[in-house]
C-alpha positions in Angstrom: 36.9 0.4 -24.9 37.0 -3.2 -25.1 34.3 -5.2 -23.3 34.4 -8.9 -22.9 32.1 -11.3 -23.8 32.4 -12.7 -20.3 32.0 -9.5 -18.4 28.4 -8.6 -21.1 27.2 -11.8 -20.4 28.0 -11.2 -16.3 26.2 -7.5 -16.7 23.3 -9.1 -18.4 22.6 -12.1 -15.8 22.7 -9.1 -13.3 20.2 -7.2 -15.3 17.9 -10.1 -15.2 18.2 -10.9 -11.9 17.2 -7.5 -10.9 14.5 -7.3 -13.3 13.0 -10.4 -12.2 13.3 -9.3 -8.6 11.5 -6.0 -9.1 8.7 -7.9 -11.1 8.5 -10.4 -8.3 8.5 -7.5 -5.6 5.6 -6.0 -7.8 3.8 -9.4 -7.7 3.6 -9.2 -4.2 2.7 -5.6 -3.9 -0.5 -6.6 -6.1 -1.0 -9.8 -4.1 -1.3 -7.6 -1.0 -3.6 -5.0 -2.7 -6.2 -7.9 -3.7 -6.0 -9.4 -0.6 -7.5 -6.3 1.0 -10.0 -6.2 -1.0 -11.1 -9.1 -0.4 -10.9 -9.0 3.1 -9.0 -11.9 3.2 -6.9 -11.3 6.6 -5.0 -14.3 6.5 -3.4 -14.1 3.2 -2.6 -10.5 4.1 -0.8 -11.9 7.0 1.0 -14.2 5.2 2.1 -11.6 2.9 3.5 -9.3 5.9 6.5 -10.0 8.0 5.3 -10.1 11.2 7.4 -7.0 12.2 5.7 -5.1 9.4 6.0 -1.3 10.2 4.1 1.1 8.4 5.2 5.0 8.5 2.5 7.6 7.8 2.0 11.0 8.8 -1.6 11.3 7.0 -2.8 7.8 9.1 -1.9 9.5 12.7 -3.1 7.0 15.4 -3.0 3.8 15.9 1.0 3.6 15.1 1.2 0.2 13.1 4.2 -1.7 14.3 3.3 -5.2 13.3 1.2 -7.4 10.6 -1.5 -7.8 13.2 -1.6 -4.0 13.5 -2.1 -3.5 10.1 -5.2 -6.0 9.7 -7.0 -4.3 13.0 -6.2 -0.9 10.7 -7.6 -2.1 7.9 -10.7 -4.0 9.3 -11.3 -0.8 11.0 -11.2 1.2 8.0 -13.9 -1.5 6.5 -16.0 -0.4 9.6 -16.2 3.1 8.1 -15.7 2.4 4.6 -17.8 -1.0 4.0 -17.8 -0.5 0.1 -13.9 0.2 0.2 -11.8 -1.1 -2.9 -8.3 0.2 -4.2 -6.9 0.0 -7.6 -3.1 0.0 -8.6 -2.7 2.6 -11.1 1.1 2.7 -11.4 3.8 0.6 -10.0 7.6 1.2 -10.0 10.2 -1.7 -8.5 14.1 -1.1 -7.7 16.1 -3.5 -5.7 13.8 -4.0 -2.4 11.3 -1.3 -3.3 8.2 -1.2 -4.8 6.5 2.4 -5.7 3.0 2.4 -5.8 0.1 4.9 -6.8 -3.1 3.7 -5.5 -7.0 4.6 -6.3 -8.6 4.6 -2.7 -12.9 4.7 -3.3 -15.6 3.6 -0.6 -18.2 5.2 1.0 -17.9 6.5 4.7 -21.0 4.6 6.4 -19.0 4.1 9.3 -17.6 6.8 11.9 -14.2 8.1 10.9 -12.4 9.1 14.3 -14.3 12.1 15.6 -16.1 12.2 12.4 -19.8 11.0 11.9 -20.9 8.6 9.1 -21.9 11.1 6.2 -23.1 8.7 3.8 -20.3 10.1 1.0 -17.9 8.6 -1.2 -14.2 9.3 -0.8 -11.9 8.8 -3.8 -8.6 9.4 -3.4 -5.2 8.9 -4.7 -2.3 8.0 -2.7 1.4 7.2 -3.1 3.0 4.2 -0.6 6.5 2.9 -1.0 6.6 -1.0 0.1 10.1 -2.4 0.9 10.4 -6.3 0.7 12.5 -8.8 2.1 12.7 -12.7 1.6 9.2 -12.5 -0.5 7.6 -10.7 2.6 6.5 -7.0 2.8 8.3 -6.1 6.0 8.0 -2.1 5.6 5.9 0.7 3.9 5.2 4.7 3.7 1.7 5.8 2.8 0.3 9.2 2.5 -2.4 11.1 1.0 -4.3 14.5 0.9 -6.4 14.3 3.9 -7.8 17.7 3.6 -8.9 16.7 0.5 -10.7 13.5 1.8 -12.4 15.5 4.6 -13.6 18.2 2.2 -15.2 15.3 -0.1 -16.8 13.5 3.3 -18.5 16.8 4.1 -16.4 17.2 7.6 -14.8 20.5 6.5 -15.9 23.9 4.9 -13.7 24.7 1.5 -10.8 26.5 2.4 
C-alpha cells in the first residue's frame, strides 16, 4: 500500500498534537498536586473548572460537586492529616484524560469522621483519573483501599 507524503505529514502532525495535549494535561495534574501539597487553595481553584465534580465510592460523603467543595474537602483532610503530602508515582495521558497513581502519607492528628486521632501514619497508594477541558480539570474519579487505611491507623482489627 502506498501512502502519500501529504497523508504521512498529516498523520505526524496529528500525533504531535495529541502528544502535546497529553503532556499539557499531565503538567496540569502535576501542578494540581503541587498546589494541594502547598495548600495553595487559590491556585487549586485556578486549576479546576468551577463546576468540577469528583466521583469516589471510597470517599463517600461529602459529595464534591464544585471546585469550592473540593477545596473544603481537602482543607478538612489537612485538619485530619496536617503533615499530609502526595507524590505522583505514575501519569498516563490519552485524549482529555490523565490516569495517575498517587502515594499519600500523613499522620492522623485530627478526627476522621467518627474515628478519633490516632497519631499513626497512614501511607496509601490510590488511583485517580482526571478529565481536562480548556486547560482546567473538570472531573476526577479517585479510589483507594479504605480498610487498609483504617487498619494502619488502628481503627479496626486485622481481618
